[in-house]
N, C-alpha and C positions, 0 to 999 in steps of 0.2 A: 552648324557649318563651321569648318575651320576657316579663320580670317587671315592666316598666312603669318609670316615670321616678323617679330618685331625687333628692331636693332637698339639696343640699350648700350649706354656708356657709362662705365664704372667711374665714380668721382676721382679715383686715383689716376685715371688716364689722362685727366686734364693736367695733373702735375707733370707726367711725363711728356705732354704735349709742349707745355711751357719751357721745360728744361731742354727739350730737342730744339724748340724755335730759337733759344738763346745761344746754343752751341752751333746753330747753323746746319743741322742735320735733317731739316724738315722734309727734304725730298726723300731721304732714305726712309723717314717714318711714314710718309705717304705710300711709298712701295709696299712697306711692311704691313700697313693697315689694309690695303686693298688685297694683298696676298692672304692675310689671315681671314678676312671676310669671305673670300672665295673658297678658302679651306673649308670653312663651316658651312658654306652654302653646298659644298660638294656632299657633306654628310647629310645635309637637310634634303637634298634631291634624292639620295639613295634611300633615306628613311621615307620620304613620301611614296616612292615607288613600291615601298613594301608595306605600305599602310599605317605607317606611324606619322604623327603629327607634332613635330618639334615647333615651339612657339617663339623662343627667344635667342637671339645671339647677343651676349654681352661682351663688350670690348674692354679689356683690361690692360694694364702695362706689360703684361707677360703674355699676350695673345688674345684669344676669344674663347668663349665657352657657348655650348649649345644646350639648351635645356628644353624639357617639355616631354621627354620620352620615357617609358618604363615598360617592363614586361617584354624586353627584346629577347627573341629566340637567339639561340647560339649561332645558327646559320645567318641570320639577318645581321647579328653583331658584327660578324666578320665583314660582311659586304659593306656595311655603314661605316665601320671604322677605317677600312681601306680606301674608302671614296675621298677623303680628305687629302691624304699624301698623293693620291693619284691625280688629284687637280694640281697640286704643287709641281710634281713631276711633269705633267703636261705643259705647264706655264714654263718652266725651265727649258723644256725641249722646243717649245715655240721661240724662246728668246735666241737659242742657239741657231735655229732655222734663220732667224732674222739676221743674225751675224753673217751667216753663209751668204745671203743674197745682198745684204747692206751693211758692209764692214764698218761704215761710218757710224753706225748706231752702237757699236760696242761699248763706248765710254758711257752713253746715256742708259743703256739697259744692263750693264753689269751688276749693279745693285739688285735689280730685279731677279736676275739669274742666282745670285748668291742666297738671297732672302728665301726664295722658293726651294731651292735645294736643301738649304739648312732646315726650313720647315719640315720637309719630307723626312729628312733623316732623323732629325730630332723627334718628330712625332711617332716614328716607327720603333723607338726604343721601348723595351718592355718595362716602362715606368708608369705607375698609376698617377693621374687617370689619362695618360696619353693614349694615342690609338694603338700602339704597339701592344699595350697591356691589354687592351680589349681583343686585339687579334689573338694573343696568347690564350686568353681565357675561353675564346671561342672554340679553342681545340683542347683545352684541359679537362682531364677526367675528373679532377678534384680542384674546384674552383678556389675554395678556401686555401688550400695548400699552395696554389699557384699565387694567390694574393700575398701569402706570407713571403715566398720567395722573392717576388718582385719587389716587395718593400725592402727587403735585404739588399737586393741589387741596387735599388734607389739610393739607399744610405751610402753604399760604396761608391756610386757614381757621383753623388753629391760632394764627397770628399775629394774625389778627383778634380772636379770643378773648382772647388776651393784651393786645392794646392796649385792648379793651373793659374788662378788668380793671384795668389802669393808669388809665384815664379814671374808672372807678367809685371809686377811692381818693380822688378829690376831692369825691365826692358822698356815695355810700352803698356802700361796698365790697362787692362781690359775689364771694364766694369760689367760687361755682359757676361763674363765667366762668373762673377760673383752673384749676379742676378739669377742666371740659370742655376747655379749651385743652390741657392736659397729656395728657389722654386721646387726644385727636385727634392730637397731635404723636407720642406714643409709637406708636400705631397705624400712622402714616404711615411710619414708619422700620423698624419691626420687627413682623411679624405671628406670631402663633402657630403652630406646626406643623400644627395640624388646618385653620385658616382658609387658610393659604397653600396647602395641599395642594388644598382644595376650589377655590380661586380660580384657580390656576395650571394645576395639573397635571390635576385632573380635568376641568375645562371645556375644556382644550386638546384632549384626547382625543375630545370628542364634537363637535369641529368638523369631522371628517373626513367625507368623502363615502363611505357604506359600500359603494356598489356599484362602486366603482372600484379597480383593482389599486394596491397601494403598493409603492414601492421599499423594500427592507430595507437599513439602513445599520448598519455595525458599528462600535463605538468601543472602543478599547483606553484604559482609563483607570487612573490611579494609585490607590492606596488612600487617599492623602491628599486626593483629590478631594471636594469637598462635594456633598451631594445637591442643592442649589440649581444648581450647575454642570451636574450630570447632567440636571436637569429641562429646562435651557435648551437642550439637544439634542433634545429631543422636539418634533417639528413635525407639523403635519397633512399634510405633503406626503410623509412617509416614516414607516416603522416603524423604532424604533431598538432595537438589541441592544448591550448593554455587557459587555465583558470586562474583569474587574478584575485588576489586576496587584499583587503585593506589590513590596517593595524590590528583590527579585532578578529582577524582570521575568517572574515565573512567574504564570500564570492561576490564580487562587485561587476565582473565582466568575464566574457568567454571569447577568446580569439582562436581562429584557425589560422592556417598558414596564409591564406589569401588576405585576412585582416591584417596580419602583421605587415605583409608586404605593402599593403595600401598605407598604413600608418608611417612606414619607413619613408614614403615619399614627401611627408610633411613634416617630420621631426628629424633631429639629429640622432644619430645612432647612440649617442651617449645620454640621450634624454630618458629620465626615470619614467615608469609607467604612470605613477601619480601625477606627472606633469602633461599627460596625454588626455585629451578629450575622449573618454571611453563611454559616454552616454548612449551612443548608438550600438554599443556592444554588450550592454548590461542585459542581465537574464530578465 
């Protein structure tokens, strides 16, 4: 039985909390934390309604992440990804309605409006691993090509944020532009193991036409081969089987596509096969 969602706080978040407290921006931070958690709960509720079971929300200095889901279909990916920004747009809309009936609340709730509007717009950008990228992937005919294009866009966007930060130094320095630029750049060059798995491996398998026969292709690969190189051999036009060799060219394990997907949930895509526990896949 699923026990629900656990809220975790990344150690680096406490550093942000301390800095924010010292600068007197604690109210703004509280608004942001609540908005980010509600954003992730929106994803979680959409996932629950479709039979998925996310288990952890981790709070970080740059937002929050939701983990515990895999093998998400393209249709479900679209609905789950859109649910988070939809929550933020709803909150911003409610704040505007409050202003309409209670104008005196404008000064108190303006930060809440700004934060939720910014969260919705930012998360809809086609930048991995944001919601906009997942929405793009839910429509993409070639998931791997879409990922490459979005990574290129992410690098360009991060440069724009960096330039904006440098310009702000001459007026009113905005550290947020620098933080966002760094976040976008890091995500553009290296994805977490779970996000990469969902974006590349899982979605690629759902592109196949289910009612047509598939050719089975076998690959003999060295134990020093990375999971990423294995994933690149998986195509919608064939079904892949991998025979893993040790240094003596002896077969030590046999992996099908589902086995590879399962392993990718537990290891970084840059992990070599010799670093993976293959005991349950041996002949």
